N, C-alpha and C positions, 0 to 999 in steps of 0.2 A: 406401590403406587406408581413410580415412575415406569417400571417395567410393563405396567398394564396399560399404557397409553395405546390407543387404538391406531392400528396402521392401515386402516381402510379408508378409501376415498369415496366420495359421492360420485354418481354417474356423470355429473358435470365435470368433475376433476378428471375422470377417466377420458372423457372426450377431449379435454385439453391435452392429456398425455398423447393421445392419438394424433391430434393436430401437430404437436411437437415433432412426433416421428415423421410426419409428412414433410415438415419444414427441413428435415435433414437434407433433402435434395436441393434446397435453395441456398441460403448463405448468411454470413456475418460481414465483418468489415476490416479494413486496414487503414484506419484513420491515423495519419501522421502529418507533421508539417514542420516548417522551419521559419526562422526569422521572427517568431513571437506572434505572427498573424493567426487570428482565430480561424480554424478550418471548419466551417459549418457544412450542413448537409447541402445547402444551396451551392456552396463552392464546389463541393464533390460533383454535383450534377454537371458542372461546366468543364471539369477536367477531362483531357483526353487520356487514353490508355498510357501513352508514353510519360505524360505529366504525372499521373497518379503513381506510376512505378518509381518516379525519381523525386518524389517528396522526401525531404531530408529529415533525419532524426539524429539525435546526439547522444542518447543514453547508452548506446552499446559501445562506442569507442571514444567518447568525449570529444568527437569531431563530427562535423555534419557528413552524413552519407545517406544515400538513397535507401528508403525503407526496404525496397525490394532486394537490396544486397546485404542487409544487416544479418550477421551470423549469430542470431539469437532469437528466442521466442518473445516478440515484442507486441504489445497491444496498447493502443493509444485511445484514451477516452477524451473526446473533444469537448469543447464548451458547449456545442449544440447538444451533444449526447446528454450532458448533465441537465441542461434546461428541459429537454424533452422528458427526462426520467422523473422529474419532481423531486429529486434528492435535495435534502436540506442539511446534510452533513457530509464530510468527507467519507466516512465508512459507507454511507448510503450510495454515494457516487461510485465507490469501488466495487459495488455489486455489479456494475456494468462490464467489468473485465472478466471474461469467461476463464482466464488462466489464474484467477485467485479464488480462495475459499473465504467467504465472508459470512459470518453468522452473528446475529444479534444475541447477546447474553442476557442483558437487562436494559434498563433505560439509559445507562451510561457506559456499559462495557460491551466490547466486541471481541470476537476471535477472528483474526485475519491472518492468512498466510498464503504461501504458494507452495505447490508440490508437497503438501502434507505438513505434519508437525503443528497442526493448529491448535491453539489454546488461548485463553485469556492472557497468559504470560508468554505468548509466542515470541521466540528469540532468534529466528533465522531469516527475518525480513528487514532489510534496510529501507527506511522511510525518510524522504527529504522533502522540504518545502523550499523551493527556489535555491536548492543546493545546500540548505541548512538541515543537518541531521537532527531529527526529533527522536532522541534516544535517552533512556535513563540507564545508568550503570547499576541500578539497583537490581534489575533482572535482565538486562540487555534487550528490552522491548520498548513498546510505545504506549503511552497514555492516550487513548483515542478520545477521551472526553475533553481534552484540552487543546488538541492540535486541530486547529480550524482556520479557515480563510473565508472571505466573502466569495461564495461559489460564482456569483455573477462575473468576478474578476479572474477566475481560473482560465488560462489559455488552453491548457491540456494537462492530462495526467498520463505520464509515460510509465508503463508497467512492464517489467521483464520478469518472467518466470524462469528461474534457473540462476546459476552463480554469476557474480560480477565482482568478485574480490580483487581481481588483477587490476581493476581501475578504482573501485569504490571502497575497498578494504574490508576489514573483518565485519561479520554479521550480514554481509550481502551474500548469504549462503543459498537460500532457496528462491530468492527474488529481490527485486528493487522496485520501489515506488518513488517517482519524483514528480511532485506536484508543482507546476509551473504557472505562475500568475502572469497576466497580461502586462505589457509595457504601459506606462502611464498614458502614452499618446493613443493607445487603443481603448481607453476607458474614460474618455472625455464626457463631460455633461453630468446631468443629474440623474441618479438612479434611486428610486424609492420603492420598497417592496414590503408587503406585510400580509398577515393572515392568521387564521386560527383554525382549530380542528378538534378531533377527539382525542388523539394522543399527542400530536404536536399541538400543545395547548394554544400557544401564541408565538409569533415571531415578527421581527421587524428588522429591515436593513436599509441603510442609507449610504450613498457614496457620491462624491462630487470630484470630478477631474477637470483639470484645465491647464493653462499655459502661463508661466511667470515671464517668459520670453520666447523667442522663436526656437531656441534650443533647449529650454528647460521646461519639462512637463511634470505635473504632479497629480496625485489623487489622495483623498482622505476618506475613510469609511468608518462605520460603527454598525454593530449588529447585536442582537439579543434574542434569546429563544428559551422556551420552557417546554421540556419533554415530560409528559405525565408518566405515571407509574406503570410497570408491567404487572402481571398477575402471578400469585402463587399457584401451586397445583390444585389447591382447594377452591380456587376462584376468587380468593380475597385479594385486596390491594397489597402489592409488595412495598409500597411507600418508598420507592427507589427513584424519585424524580431527579432530573438533571436541569439545572439553571445555569446559563452562562452569558456573559456580556463580553464584547471584544471590540477593539478599535485599532486603527493604525493608519499608516501613510506610506506612499512611495513617491520618490523623486528620481527622474531620469534626466541626465544632462548629456546631450550629444554635443561634446565640446567641439569636435570637428570630425572629419570623415575617418580619422584614425583613433580617436579616443572617445569612449563612452564611460560615464559613471552612473551608478544608481545607488540609492540609499533607500532602505525600507525598514519599517519597524511595526511591531504589533504588541498590544497589551490585552490581557484578559483577566477576568475575575469571575468566580462562580462556585457552585457547590453541587455535589451528587450524593447519592446514598445507596451504594450497591447492596449492602446487607439489609437495608431498611431499618436499621437501628442506630447507626452511628454516622451522621452526616459527615461527608469529606469536603473540606474547603480547600480551594486551589487558587493560585494567583501566579502570574508570571508575565514576562515580556522579553522581547528580543530586538536587536538592531543588527542589520546586515548591510555591508558595503561591498561593492564590486567595481573593479576597474578593468576595462578591456582596451588593449592597445594593439593596433594593426601595424606590424613592422614593415611588411611588404605583402605582395600578393600571395606569397608562399609561406609567411611566417607571422604569428601573432602570439600574444601572451595575455594572461589574465591573472589578477590577484583578487582574492576574496577573503573577507574576515567577518566574523560575526560574534556577538556576545548574547547569550541566552541565560536567563535567570528564571527558575521555577521554584515554586514552594507549594507544599501539600500537607494538610492536616488531616490525617485519616479519621479523626474524631474520637479515637479511643486513647489518645495520648501519644501515639506514634506520629512523628512528623519528619518530612524529608525536604531538604533544601539542596538545590543543585545550581551551580554557576559554571557555565561552559564558555570557554574562550577558544576560538578556532581560527587558524590561519591556513590559507591554501593558495599555492602558486603553481601555474601551469604554463607551459610553453609548447607550441606545436610548430613544426616546420617541415618542409619538403626538400629532399635532396634533388629530386627530379620528378618526372611524371610517374615513376614507377615506385617511388618510396617516400613515405612520410613518417615522422616520429612525433609522438606527443609524450611529454614527460612532466613530472611535477614533484613538489615537496609539500609536506603538510605538518602542522603541529596542532595538538588539541590538549588544553588543560581543563580538567573537570574537578571542581571543588565540591565534594559530596558530603553532606552532613545529615545524620539521623539522630533524632531525639528518641532514645530507646524507651521500651516498657520494662518493668522489673524482671519479667521472665521472657522477654521477646525483643530481639534487636540485632545489632551489628557491632562487632569488636574488631577494630576500633570504631567508635560512632562517627568519627570525622576522618575523612581520607581525601587526599589530593592525588588524582590520577593524571598520568602524562602519556600522551600517544604521539610518537614520531613516525612519519611515513615518507616513503618515496616510491614513485612508480615510473615505468617506462613502457611504451607500447609501439611496436614497429609495424606499420602497414605496408605490405609489399605486393605489388602487382606481378604476378608470375606470368600470366598471359593477359595481354591487354584486352579489356572488355569481356573477360571470361573467368579468369581464375585469380583470386585474391587470397593472401595469407596474412593473418594477424597474430603476432607473437608478443607477449608482454607479461609483466609481473608486478606486483606491489609488495613492498617490504615494509613491515610495520614493527615498531618495538613499543610493547605495552609493559605496565608495571607488574603484571601477573605472571606472564609466561615468557617475557623477553622478546626475541625476534620471531616473527612469523612471516613465511613466504607464501605467496599466492599466485602462482603462474597460471597461464592459459594460452592455449593455441586454438585458433579458429580459422576455418577454411571456407571460402565461398566460391561456388562455381555457377556462373550464370550460363546455364546450358543452352538456353534459347532466349529470344527476346521476351518471351512471356513466362519463363519459369527459371527458378534459382534453387539450387541445392546448397545446404550449409551443414558443417559439422564442427564440433568443439569438444575439447578435453580440458578440464579445469580442476585445480585444487583450491579450496577455500577453507576458512576456519571460522569458528564462532568462539571468540575469546571469552574467558570466564567473566561473570558479573560478580558483584559483591554478594549476591545471594549464594553462589557456590563457594566463595572463598571465606566470607566473614560473618555469615549468619549464624546466630545461636538462639535456640528456644529451650526452655526448661519446664519440667513439670513442677518443680519446686526449687528454691534456692539450693544450688549445689548438685541438683539432679538433671543434667542435660538430657533433652529429648531428641532434637534434630539440629545438627551442627554442620557448618561448612567445612571445607577441606582445603588447607593451604597448599596441598599438592594437586588440586584439581587442574587438569590440563585443558587445552582448547579442544573443542569438538572439531572433527575434520570431515571433509567431503571430497571425494574424487567423483567428478561428474562427466558423464559421457553424453553428448547431445547430437541429434541428427534432425535436420529439418528440410522442408520442401515448400516452395511458394509457387503458385500458379495464378496467372491472370490472363486468360485467353481472350477477354473482351472487356469493353468499357463497363459492362453491366454485371460482371461476375468475377469474384476473386476467391481464393482458397489458400489456406495456410495450415501446414501440419508440422508439429514438433514432437519428437519422441525423446525419452531421456532414460538413463540408467544411473542411479546414484548409489555410491558405496560409502556409508557413514561409519565413523569410528569415534571412540571415546565419548559416546553420548552419555548424558546424565543418568545416574542410577542413585538409588537409596540403599546403602549397605548396612547391614546389622553390625553394631559395634559392641553388642553384648550377647549373652545367651538367651534362648527362648525362655519363657513365652513373650517377653517384652522386647528384647533385641536392642535395648537402648544403651548408649545413644545411637541414634540413626545417622550415618555419615553420608554426606552428598559426595559421590565419586563418579568415576568414568567407566562404569561396568557394562555399558550396553553398546551393541554394534548392530548394523543392519544394512539392508538394501532396499531400494524401491525403484520401481519403474513406472512409466505411464506414457500417455498420449494426450496432446492437446490439439484441438482442431478449431479453426474459426473461418468464417466465410461471410460474404456479402452478396446479395442479389438485389439488383435494382429492378423491381417489377415494372415500374413506370416512373415517369419523371417526378411524380408526387408520392411514391411509395418506395421505402427501403425496407428490406428484411434482413436482419442479421441473425446468426446463430453461432454458438460456440459449445463445445463439448470437451470435457476432460475426463480422463480415466487414470486412476492411481491405484497401485498395488504396493503395500509396504510390508516388509518382513524384518521385525526387530527381534534380537535374541540377546541373552546375557553371555558375557565372556566366560571362559572356563573357570576363572578364579572368582567370578562375581556371584554374590548371593542377593542380588537385587530383590527387595521385598515386593517390588511391583512386577517382577518377571518381565521387565522390558516393555510394559504396556502403558506406562504413565505419561509418556512424553507428548502424546497428541491423540486427537480423536477426529478422524478424517473420513469423508464420504468417498466410496470407490468410484462413483459415477456422478457427474454434474452436467446439466444441460441448461443453456440459456437461449432464449429466443426473444428478439426485440423487433417490433413492428412500428415504423414511424410513417405516418400519413398526413400530408397536407391536403385538407379537404376544401370544400367550397366556402365562400364568404369568410375567408381567413380563419377557419376552424382547423385545429390539429387534433389528431387522435394517436396517442402513443400507448402501446401495450408492451409489457415486459413480463415474460413467463420464465420461471426458474424451476427446475427439478433438482432436488438434492437427495442423493441416496442415503440409506440408513448410515448412522455413524457407527464407528467400530464397536462402541460399548453397548450398542442396541437400545439405549435408553431414549434416543431420539430417532424415531422411525423416519424413513424417507417421506418427503412431502413435495407437493407442487404448490408454488406461490405465484400469484399474479398481481402486478401493479399496473394502474392505468392512470393516464393524464389526459384530460380534455382541456384544450386551450382555445381562447377566442381573442383575436386582436381586432377590435372595432375600428381603431385608428392606429397610425404608425407608432404612436407614443404609449398607448394604454393596452394592457393585457389582463384577462381574467383566466384563471385556471382553477380546475377541480382535480384533486389528486386522491386516488385510492390506493392503499398499500395492504398487502396480505388479504386480498379480496375473497379468496377461496376458503378461508378458514375464519372462524370467529376468534380463535386463538390456538396457538400451537407452539412448542418449544423449537429452538433452533440450535442450541448448544447448552450442555450442562456442565458447568465447572465443578471443581472439587469444593469451592466456596465462592460466593455465598450459595444460598439455597437455590434449587432450580426455579426458573421462571418461564412463563408463557408469554408470547408476543401476540398482542391483539390486532384485529383488523383496525385500520386506521383511515380516516377521511379528513381532509382539510381543504379549505378554499384560500385563494391567493390573489392579490391585486398588485400589479407591478406598473410603474410609471418610469419611462425613459425619455429624458429631454435633453 
């Protein structure tokens, strides 16, 4: 049934592909900014070429630096991008980054990664919300159904494709996503938003921000939504709805020009039903505090701590509880104009508890994990205004593999005023999760089937990167990144017994491999009222088993990735305060061939009759009545339907 899915498109879809090809000679974007101010499309129209090249970003070096000089493949999704897209969840917003692979699996699950290894249980992508890592040690990944914020209050989403372990630690292997919310002073007033549609059944958001004093700002918010079911392959309802409610607050205290403090917290509660039979209930909350202190013009420090509590009932008797306590201290200073250092220390405690099933669970069911870390990075100006060198490493100690070292060397050459070349070599690791070490499943009491391995080592990557940026005018920009990745100790499933059953199957490190690829993004400002962005990625991956390995999947089970992806975005401000925004994505066949390549189009029509009121109509997956985007090993395959919803927003 799956393999028989049609891979043909209508003549309209073929025309769209042709339009996409023509757009290759136009462009995408380089949205980045500093200081927490929202960088909207209107702001970009006013920037000169020099200002645009010197917009600061922080995700690459943990220090502000011009985007044009950043030695990494970086893409910034701005608040305006999210508004124009019609996205109503973080995974939907991440579709705007051409250097990510984003596929909807069912109503509540997503497969999201960078540079390959995509899966529902993807484990090589570090995701943070305001510096708080959203990570489960169960499988070293992210639960996308519970990690949410009010999208109106997102300042930007910084996306790095490529390694960042030298600063951010283990699991920042193939990419980093940092979701940064606005400062409280940038979200004052009342915001009310609501709507309903065919798949996004109903949603409502409310936020109010204000001042308690001249130096103390706040905001509070609440939101709720209900996503309808996807479809099974026979066209019947999959019964996999997602319902969630969430609320929170943020306080920002600008004590004086040298000290700022902020406190923020969220709480959520909801349920999903990925397999359509066993509803999953989840609940959680977090609180984060951050203090920034400016010592002098050349030195500052920051202390951040958060507590995160999550609980999940999978509906079949299996339950997971996780409490995380994290401390992070960072100091940056400059010796002189040619050299600056940033260094820091960190500690994380994760108290993880599983309520096991009789034949399925983790041994021991309750484990407390400790993570100690230290990093240092030296930024050196070799030739003023031309050649910069960045050298650094992070050292971590975890309870599974002990010490792990993740060094990186990055070089930036500003060849001319309008172009920059950069290169990098990095070593990063993906440390074991409890799935690889402590998992046990049995066919019957005393007959193990799939078991973890207490000797499972960290997966490793040596990455080589080379990039080029060009901005010859204020209307056009271009960015190119290439990479070659060398992986070792990837996860395998080794037979522990004789054929034909091979049981127990043991999780091990029997796979290695290489990948290489290209990432392109560009922007073309056709007119003051029209921006066109495009991005393209190419990925080739070759995994194989080691000489001693007998991996039962022959090195093919770790991911399912398209070789080619193309994204085109058109944003137009029309007459009488109308907007028309169109987003077209092409995704190549997945490796398993069960999901054929497809073209998808989303569109949003917006109208602002007054400064305070806005009406929107959003259509998603408009070119198909229904189609699959990703097929996991479990639950059963789903098809994503065409969706339309209406929305009304009030800002006072």
